[in-house]
C-alpha positions in Angstrom: -11.1 13.5 -91.2 -8.6 12.4 -88.6 -10.9 9.6 -87.5 -10.4 7.9 -90.9 -7.2 6.6 -89.5 -9.3 4.5 -87.1 -11.9 3.1 -89.5 -11.2 -0.5 -88.7 -10.7 0.1 -85.0 -14.0 2.0 -84.6 -15.8 -1.2 -85.8 -14.4 -3.1 -82.9 -16.6 -1.1 -80.5 -20.0 -2.7 -80.1 -22.0 0.1 -78.4 -23.1 2.6 -81.0 -22.9 5.6 -78.6 -19.4 4.7 -77.5 -18.4 4.1 -81.1 -19.6 7.6 -82.0 -17.1 9.0 -79.4 -14.1 7.9 -81.4 -14.4 10.4 -84.3 -15.1 13.3 -81.9 -12.0 12.4 -79.7 -9.9 11.7 -82.8 -10.6 15.1 -84.2 -9.6 16.8 -80.9 -6.2 15.1 -80.9 -3.2 17.3 -81.9 -2.2 16.8 -85.5 1.3 15.4 -84.6 -0.3 12.3 -83.1 -0.9 11.0 -86.7 2.7 11.7 -87.8 5.3 11.2 -85.1 7.1 8.0 -84.2 6.0 6.0 -81.2 9.4 6.5 -79.6 11.2 9.8 -79.9 14.6 8.1 -79.4 13.8 4.8 -81.2 14.9 2.8 -78.2 11.6 1.5 -76.8 9.4 0.3 -79.7 9.6 -2.2 -82.7 10.5 -1.1 -86.2 6.9 -0.8 -87.4 6.3 2.0 -84.9 9.2 4.1 -85.8 9.3 6.9 -88.4 6.4 8.8 -89.9 3.1 7.6 -88.5 4.7 5.2 -86.0 2.7 6.3 -83.0 -0.5 5.7 -85.0 0.7 2.2 -85.9 1.7 1.5 -82.3 -1.8 2.5 -81.2 -3.4 0.3 -83.9 -1.4 -2.7 -82.8 -2.3 -2.2 -79.1 -5.9 -2.1 -80.1 -5.6 -5.1 -82.3 -3.9 -7.1 -79.6 -6.7 -6.1 -77.2 -9.4 -7.1 -79.7 -7.8 -10.5 -80.3 -7.6 -11.2 -76.6 -11.1 -10.0 -75.9 -12.5 -12.2 -78.6 -11.0 -15.2 -76.9 -13.5 -16.4 -74.2 -10.6 -17.3 -71.9 -9.7 -13.7 -71.6 -12.7 -11.8 -72.9 -15.1 -13.8 -70.8 -14.0 -11.8 -67.8 -15.4 -8.5 -69.1 -18.8 -7.2 -70.1 -19.3 -5.8 -73.6 -19.3 -2.3 -72.2 -16.1 -2.8 -70.3 -14.5 -4.2 -73.5 -15.6 -1.1 -75.5 -14.2 1.2 -72.8 -10.9 -0.5 -72.7 -10.6 -0.4 -76.5 -11.4 3.4 -76.2 -8.7 3.8 -73.6 -6.2 2.1 -75.9 -7.2 4.2 -78.9 -6.3 7.4 -76.9 -3.7 6.2 -74.4 -0.8 8.0 -76.2 -2.9 10.8 -77.7 -0.8 13.5 -76.0 2.5 11.7 -75.9 4.4 14.8 -76.9 2.2 17.2 -74.9 -0.9 19.3 -75.8 1.3 21.0 -78.4 4.1 19.1 -80.0 7.3 18.9 -78.0 10.4 17.2 -79.2 10.4 14.3 -76.8 7.9 12.0 -75.1 6.5 13.6 -71.9 6.8 11.4 -68.9 3.4 12.7 -67.7 1.7 11.9 -71.0 -0.7 9.4 -69.4 -1.9 12.1 -67.1 -2.4 14.5 -70.1 -4.3 11.9 -72.1 -6.4 10.9 -69.1 -7.4 14.6 -68.6 -8.1 14.9 -72.3 -10.8 12.2 -72.0 -12.3 14.0 -69.0 -12.2 17.3 -70.8 -13.9 16.0 -73.9 -16.4 13.7 -72.1 -19.5 15.7 -72.8 -18.7 16.4 -76.4 -17.9 12.7 -77.0 -21.2 11.7 -75.4 -19.7 9.6 -72.7 -21.2 9.4 -69.2 -19.0 10.7 -66.3 -18.6 7.1 -65.2 -17.5 6.0 -68.6 -15.0 8.9 -68.9 -13.6 8.1 -65.5 -13.2 4.4 -66.3 -11.3 5.3 -69.6 -9.3 8.0 -67.8 -8.2 5.6 -65.1 -7.1 3.0 -67.6 -5.1 5.6 -69.5 -3.5 7.1 -66.4 -1.9 3.8 -65.4 -1.0 2.4 -68.8 2.7 2.7 -68.3 2.7 0.1 -65.5 6.0 0.0 -63.6 7.5 2.7 -65.8 5.9 5.4 -63.8 8.7 7.8 -62.9 9.9 11.1 -64.2 12.9 10.7 -66.5 14.8 13.5 -64.9 14.0 13.3 -61.2 13.2 9.6 -60.8 10.2 10.6 -58.8 7.0 8.4 -59.1 4.5 10.5 -61.1 2.1 8.0 -62.5 -0.2 5.4 -60.8 0.5 1.7 -61.4 -2.4 -0.4 -62.6 -4.5 -1.9 -59.9 -7.8 -3.1 -61.5 -8.2 -5.9 -64.0 -9.1 -3.2 -66.6 -6.0 -1.1 -65.9 -3.9 -4.2 -66.1 -5.4 -5.3 -69.3 -4.8 -1.9 -71.0 -1.2 -1.8 -69.7 -0.6 -5.4 -71.0 -1.8 -4.6 -74.5 0.3 -1.4 -74.6 3.3 -3.3 -73.3 2.9 -6.1 -75.9 2.6 -3.6 -78.7 5.9 -2.0 -77.7 8.0 -5.2 -77.7 10.9 -5.0 -80.1 10.5 -8.6 -81.1 7.0 -7.9 -82.5 6.9 -7.8 -86.2 3.6 -6.5 -87.6 3.2 -5.9 -91.3 1.4 -2.7 -92.4 0.2 -1.5 -95.7 -1.0 2.1 -95.9 -1.1 2.3 -92.0 -3.4 -0.7 -91.8 -2.4 -4.0 -90.3 -2.1 -6.8 -92.9 -3.9 -9.9 -91.7 
């Protein structure tokens, strides 16, 4: 099962019903998600997220960063348990359609919109309420932060983060993409 790739990350989610959404959503992702690099050009992500499975490893690091911060009362104390679970869910699927609904050669500038809609489209199957799906969708939609323009036209196509939840998701994704980050993996699992 595709969701086996998220065995550890699923356990970070406290609410059983929200946790059960992960395998359902993971199975609905395109197969390429589990194999492509995080950066189609190699310019924008650290070494661990390049090559076969790089996008999966990038996602795992973003979720791991979030979990670490949310476990620290200085950061995590600002959020309810449900909000934490939903932000983790957003990070698990923020790049789920990075190369489109069917695999395209390069990263799509509008991939946050595609992934955001993916959550809304699968909300019922995943057992999420409309409010929960909307929360996750909004966090995904703005995860690119200030990098919200179309590569070709320069036109602004993505919303910037405005809420503390959107900013948190953007921050975790941003930190996971820093080239100076050196995370060690063994069999696509973070080595502690």
